Residue frames as qw, qx, qy, qz and C-alpha x, y, z in Angstrom:
[[0.004, 0.884, 0.467, 0.012, -0.03, -0.06, -0.03],
 [0.363, -0.688, 0.112, 0.618, 3.01, 2.26, 0.68],
 [0.360, -0.042, 0.588, 0.723, 3.99, 1.99, -3.02],
 [0.093, 0.686, 0.662, 0.287, 0.47, 2.91, -4.10],
 [0.219, -0.892, -0.247, 0.309, 0.58, 5.97, -1.91],
 [0.386, -0.495, 0.335, 0.702, 3.92, 7.05, -3.30],
 [0.314, 0.254, 0.729, 0.553, 2.66, 6.48, -6.76],
 [0.001, 0.852, 0.520, 0.056, -0.39, 8.74, -6.14],
 [0.287, -0.819, 0.015, 0.497, 1.88, 11.49, -4.85],
 [0.381, -0.262, 0.527, 0.713, 4.00, 11.30, -7.85],
 [0.179, 0.481, 0.728, 0.454, 1.14, 11.28, -10.30],
 [0.074, -0.904, -0.390, 0.161, -0.47, 14.26, -8.52],
 [0.344, -0.659, 0.216, 0.633, 2.75, 16.21, -8.77],
 [0.349, 0.007, 0.680, 0.645, 3.23, 15.22, -12.41],
 [0.119, 0.701, 0.659, 0.246, -0.40, 16.35, -13.23],
 [0.151, -0.906, -0.203, 0.338, 0.06, 19.76, -11.51],
 [0.324, -0.508, 0.409, 0.686, 3.32, 20.38, -13.12],
 [0.310, 0.233, 0.721, 0.575, 1.93, 19.39, -16.60],
 [0.087, 0.813, 0.560, 0.131, -1.11, 21.65, -16.32],
 [0.194, -0.913, -0.015, 0.358, 0.91, 24.64, -15.13],
 [0.461, -0.396, 0.508, 0.610, 3.80, 24.05, -17.68],
 [0.536, 0.562, 0.568, 0.273, 1.71, 24.49, -20.83],
 [0.249, -0.085, 0.237, 0.935, 2.68, 27.39, -23.11],
 [0.302, 0.388, 0.137, -0.860, 0.34, 30.08, -24.23],
 [0.415, 0.241, -0.640, -0.600, -0.04, 28.36, -27.57],
 [0.283, -0.116, -0.952, -0.018, -1.05, 25.09, -25.99],
 [0.113, 0.310, 0.634, -0.699, -3.54, 26.77, -23.57],
 [0.416, 0.287, -0.203, -0.839, -5.48, 27.91, -26.70],
 [0.513, 0.000, -0.790, -0.336, -6.26, 24.27, -27.42],
 [0.625, -0.300, 0.290, -0.660, -9.08, 23.21, -25.18],
 [0.900, -0.076, 0.321, -0.283, -9.43, 19.65, -23.91],
 [0.431, 0.575, -0.671, -0.180, -6.27, 18.08, -25.54],
 [0.374, 0.171, -0.899, 0.148, -5.82, 15.24, -23.13],
 [0.741, -0.448, -0.061, -0.497, -8.02, 13.13, -20.98],
 [0.121, 0.334, -0.854, 0.380, -6.58, 11.43, -17.90],
 [0.796, -0.349, -0.291, -0.399, -8.45, 8.60, -16.22],
 [0.020, -0.401, 0.772, -0.493, -7.52, 7.85, -12.64],
 [0.801, -0.183, -0.387, -0.419, -9.01, 4.62, -11.43],
 [0.090, -0.393, 0.818, -0.411, -8.97, 2.43, -8.43],
 [0.844, -0.091, -0.161, -0.504, -10.69, -0.84, -7.63],
 [0.767, -0.312, 0.545, -0.132, -10.26, -4.67, -7.12],
 [0.376, 0.502, -0.719, -0.298, -7.83, -6.82, -9.31],
 [0.432, 0.065, -0.894, -0.102, -9.03, -10.32, -9.83],
 [0.514, -0.261, 0.306, -0.758, -12.05, -9.97, -7.60],
 [0.888, 0.001, -0.158, -0.432, -13.16, -13.45, -8.51],
 [0.733, 0.180, -0.593, 0.280, -10.09, -15.28, -7.18],
 [0.574, -0.807, -0.077, -0.118, -10.32, -15.24, -3.34],
 [0.841, -0.311, 0.039, 0.440, -6.60, -16.20, -3.00],
 [0.548, 0.007, 0.200, 0.812, -5.13, -13.47, -5.32],
 [0.066, 0.891, 0.353, 0.278, -7.55, -10.58, -5.27],
 [0.501, -0.233, -0.159, 0.818, -5.77, -7.18, -4.57],
 [0.136, 0.893, 0.260, -0.341, -6.60, -3.57, -4.63],
 [0.625, 0.200, 0.343, 0.672, -5.34, -1.69, -7.58],
 [0.031, 0.802, 0.105, -0.587, -4.66, 1.85, -8.65],
 [0.598, 0.218, 0.489, 0.597, -4.03, 3.02, -12.37],
 [0.091, 0.685, -0.039, -0.722, -3.82, 5.95, -14.70],
 [0.591, 0.364, 0.624, 0.359, -4.73, 6.12, -18.26],
 [0.024, -0.526, 0.164, 0.834, -4.09, 8.85, -20.96],
 [0.506, 0.585, 0.584, 0.246, -6.05, 9.60, -24.16],
 [0.185, -0.264, 0.245, 0.914, -4.78, 12.24, -26.60],
 [0.447, 0.631, 0.546, -0.324, -8.09, 13.73, -27.91],
 [0.231, 0.687, -0.378, -0.576, -6.19, 15.19, -30.84],
 [0.027, 0.237, -0.920, -0.311, -5.85, 11.63, -32.18],
 [0.489, 0.298, 0.699, -0.428, -9.49, 10.92, -31.81],
 [0.131, 0.142, -0.669, -0.718, -11.18, 9.79, -35.14],
 [0.692, 0.243, 0.298, -0.611, -14.80, 9.27, -36.12],
 [0.147, 0.198, -0.885, -0.396, -15.41, 6.03, -37.94],
 [0.648, -0.151, -0.515, -0.541, -18.26, 3.49, -38.71],
 [0.619, -0.186, -0.693, 0.318, -17.21, 1.83, -35.31],
 [0.418, -0.832, -0.342, 0.128, -17.72, 4.99, -33.34],
 [0.064, 0.947, -0.250, 0.191, -15.39, 7.47, -31.98],
 [0.938, -0.032, -0.145, 0.312, -12.03, 5.77, -31.81],
 [0.027, -0.908, 0.337, -0.245, -8.88, 6.92, -29.91],
 [0.698, 0.214, -0.598, 0.331, -5.59, 5.53, -28.69],
 [0.599, -0.751, 0.099, -0.260, -5.11, 5.03, -24.95],
 [0.575, 0.321, -0.621, 0.426, -2.01, 4.31, -22.90],
 [0.589, -0.682, 0.043, -0.432, -1.96, 3.33, -19.26],
 [0.367, 0.300, -0.794, 0.379, -0.39, 1.81, -16.28],
 [0.707, -0.549, -0.068, -0.440, -1.80, -0.02, -13.17],
 [0.266, 0.375, -0.793, 0.399, -0.35, -1.38, -10.03],
 [0.711, -0.502, -0.409, -0.274, -1.85, -3.68, -7.41],
 [0.479, -0.776, 0.269, -0.310, -1.24, -3.88, -3.76],
 [0.923, -0.180, 0.293, 0.170, 0.78, -7.08, -4.44],
 [0.178, -0.661, 0.466, 0.561, 3.13, -5.04, -6.72],
 [0.545, 0.364, 0.678, 0.332, 1.74, -6.71, -9.89],
 [0.075, 0.559, -0.143, -0.813, 2.00, -4.18, -12.74],
 [0.567, 0.434, 0.665, 0.220, 0.53, -3.85, -16.05],
 [0.015, -0.548, 0.205, 0.811, 1.57, -1.30, -18.76],
 [0.478, 0.470, 0.735, 0.102, -0.63, -1.11, -21.81],
 [0.165, 0.407, -0.180, -0.880, -1.49, 0.70, -24.96],
 [0.277, 0.310, 0.892, 0.176, -4.38, 0.12, -27.36],
 [0.138, -0.215, -0.399, -0.881, -7.62, 1.53, -28.68],
 [0.149, 0.385, 0.738, -0.534, -10.96, 2.58, -27.29],
 [0.050, -0.474, -0.591, -0.651, -14.35, 3.48, -28.73],
 [0.033, 0.219, 0.509, -0.832, -16.76, 5.96, -27.32],
 [0.162, -0.495, -0.698, -0.492, -20.48, 6.00, -27.59],
 [0.034, 0.048, 0.413, -0.909, -22.48, 8.82, -26.01],
 [0.261, -0.585, -0.726, -0.253, -26.19, 8.57, -24.98],
 [0.312, -0.902, -0.172, -0.243, -26.87, 12.07, -23.42],
 [0.218, -0.823, 0.471, -0.233, -24.66, 12.32, -20.42],
 [0.889, -0.194, 0.415, -0.006, -23.92, 8.54, -20.43],
 [0.324, 0.679, -0.627, -0.201, -20.62, 7.31, -22.06],
 [0.968, -0.047, 0.242, -0.037, -20.18, 3.74, -23.01],
 [0.185, 0.836, -0.508, -0.097, -16.50, 3.05, -23.62],
 [0.983, -0.040, 0.161, 0.074, -15.17, -0.41, -24.75],
 [0.117, 0.844, -0.512, -0.104, -11.47, -0.84, -25.19],
 [0.986, 0.047, 0.001, 0.158, -8.76, -3.32, -26.15],
 [0.036, -0.902, 0.413, -0.118, -5.16, -2.88, -24.84],
 [0.894, 0.099, -0.312, 0.305, -2.29, -5.33, -25.25],
 [0.156, -0.881, 0.338, -0.293, 0.42, -4.82, -22.65],
 [0.498, 0.301, -0.718, 0.381, 3.27, -6.09, -20.45],
 [0.737, -0.594, -0.143, -0.289, 2.45, -7.75, -17.12],
 [0.271, 0.452, -0.710, 0.467, 4.73, -8.03, -14.16],
 [0.653, -0.416, -0.619, -0.130, 3.60, -10.49, -11.55],
 [0.168, -0.626, 0.408, -0.643, 5.37, -8.96, -8.49],
 [0.116, -0.083, 0.896, -0.421, 4.05, -10.86, -5.44],
 [0.648, 0.215, 0.155, -0.714, 0.62, -11.04, -7.15],
 [0.859, 0.235, 0.391, -0.231, -1.10, -13.58, -9.50],
 [0.297, -0.290, 0.729, 0.544, 0.90, -15.51, -12.11],
 [0.631, 0.512, 0.151, -0.563, -1.01, -14.90, -15.38],
 [0.881, 0.182, 0.424, 0.103, 1.11, -17.16, -17.38],
 [0.609, 0.443, 0.275, 0.598, 2.94, -14.75, -19.70],
 [0.254, -0.372, -0.089, 0.889, 4.48, -11.30, -19.78],
 [0.177, -0.057, -0.427, -0.885, 2.25, -10.35, -22.72],
 [0.137, 0.456, 0.804, -0.356, -1.33, -9.97, -21.73],
 [0.040, -0.350, -0.510, -0.785, -4.36, -8.57, -23.42],
 [0.057, 0.325, 0.594, -0.733, -7.04, -6.35, -21.65],
 [0.130, -0.457, -0.647, -0.596, -10.64, -6.17, -22.81],
 [0.120, -0.310, -0.543, 0.772, -12.66, -3.58, -20.89],
 [0.063, -0.639, -0.527, -0.556, -15.96, -1.79, -20.83],
 [0.180, -0.185, -0.431, 0.865, -16.48, 1.45, -18.94],
 [0.090, -0.756, -0.569, -0.311, -19.70, 3.35, -18.21],
 [0.349, -0.222, -0.291, 0.863, -19.29, 6.94, -17.13],
 [0.052, 0.867, 0.496, -0.001, -21.41, 10.12, -16.63],
 [0.248, 0.480, -0.010, 0.842, -20.51, 13.70, -17.62],
 [0.405, -0.637, -0.534, 0.380, -20.60, 15.48, -14.38],
 [0.061, -0.795, 0.047, 0.602, -19.06, 18.74, -15.61],
 [0.598, 0.752, -0.128, -0.248, -17.92, 19.93, -19.02],
 [0.432, 0.653, -0.616, 0.081, -14.50, 18.47, -18.57],
 [0.180, -0.320, 0.859, -0.356, -14.95, 15.72, -15.87],
 [0.759, -0.017, -0.496, -0.421, -16.57, 12.24, -15.73],
 [0.509, -0.350, 0.696, -0.365, -17.40, 9.66, -13.07],
 [0.714, 0.264, -0.487, -0.427, -17.42, 6.05, -14.03],
 [0.771, -0.263, 0.556, -0.168, -17.37, 2.32, -13.38],
 [0.567, 0.529, -0.554, -0.302, -15.39, -0.25, -15.45],
 [0.882, -0.172, 0.432, -0.076, -14.90, -3.93, -15.66],
 [0.440, 0.658, -0.558, -0.248, -12.04, -5.69, -17.49],
 [0.965, -0.108, 0.235, 0.039, -10.64, -9.04, -18.16],
 [0.056, 0.782, -0.604, -0.140, -6.87, -9.66, -18.61],
 [0.946, 0.062, 0.316, -0.015, -5.74, -12.84, -20.46],
 [0.201, -0.568, 0.633, 0.486, -2.70, -14.00, -22.43],
 [0.736, 0.456, -0.190, -0.463, -4.82, -15.69, -25.18],
 [0.974, -0.070, 0.204, 0.063, -2.94, -18.99, -24.45],
 [0.431, 0.775, -0.430, 0.168, 0.57, -17.58, -25.30],
 [0.173, -0.552, 0.737, -0.349, 1.85, -19.09, -22.10],
 [0.202, 0.013, -0.976, 0.084, 1.61, -22.66, -20.59],
 [0.086, -0.531, -0.783, 0.314, -1.25, -21.46, -18.47],
 [0.045, -0.359, -0.270, -0.892, -3.93, -18.81, -18.88],
 [0.147, -0.420, -0.765, 0.465, -5.83, -18.18, -15.67],
 [0.046, -0.656, -0.367, -0.658, -6.97, -14.63, -16.63],
 [0.220, -0.291, -0.537, 0.761, -7.99, -11.97, -14.17],
 [0.080, -0.754, -0.513, -0.402, -11.43, -10.08, -13.81],
 [0.291, -0.211, -0.357, 0.862, -11.25, -6.62, -12.21],
 [0.011, 0.838, 0.491, 0.239, -13.53, -3.71, -11.52],
 [0.403, -0.035, -0.133, 0.905, -12.65, -0.17, -11.02],
 [0.013, 0.887, 0.395, -0.240, -14.02, 3.23, -10.16],
 [0.547, 0.282, 0.266, 0.742, -12.95, 5.99, -12.53],
 [0.014, -0.870, -0.160, 0.467, -12.56, 9.75, -12.43],
 [0.600, 0.354, 0.388, 0.604, -11.81, 11.24, -15.86],
 [0.161, -0.825, -0.113, 0.530, -10.47, 14.58, -16.42],
 [0.604, 0.628, 0.222, 0.437, -9.81, 16.60, -19.59],
 [0.358, -0.701, 0.037, 0.616, -6.87, 19.14, -19.46]]
């Protein structure tokens, strides 16, 4: 838990530095980046290996594209569990708006480090996620998400992990 608290402090400092370090030219561009701060339960369905988690995800809204599949954008993120398991990922998400409700499915391949947590069978893992969020202000959202991480049988074993998170999304 000490590592998660230290990570939270570092992320808060970086976010504050980033938001104040923008040049006047960058300040003219509104809502360039969306940051998703989330916390929840890693592998909640495994009594022996469940652990709290914290993560952060970035979306550059300048790279968002409209397509027949919806509004698509790249995402990059990192999460860590109380057992020091880590997952760094990058991939794609779609966004569908219904009034103030946002439905956001995503697929993000990444690299998993077991730490003292669950052995998922391989360093390369794939995360499939769905997030539901509500616009609470013009630049903020609150949400809930569920994901499944699996190695698609790349390793000798593929136990997978199911997680849920509470999300706070902020555009800067």
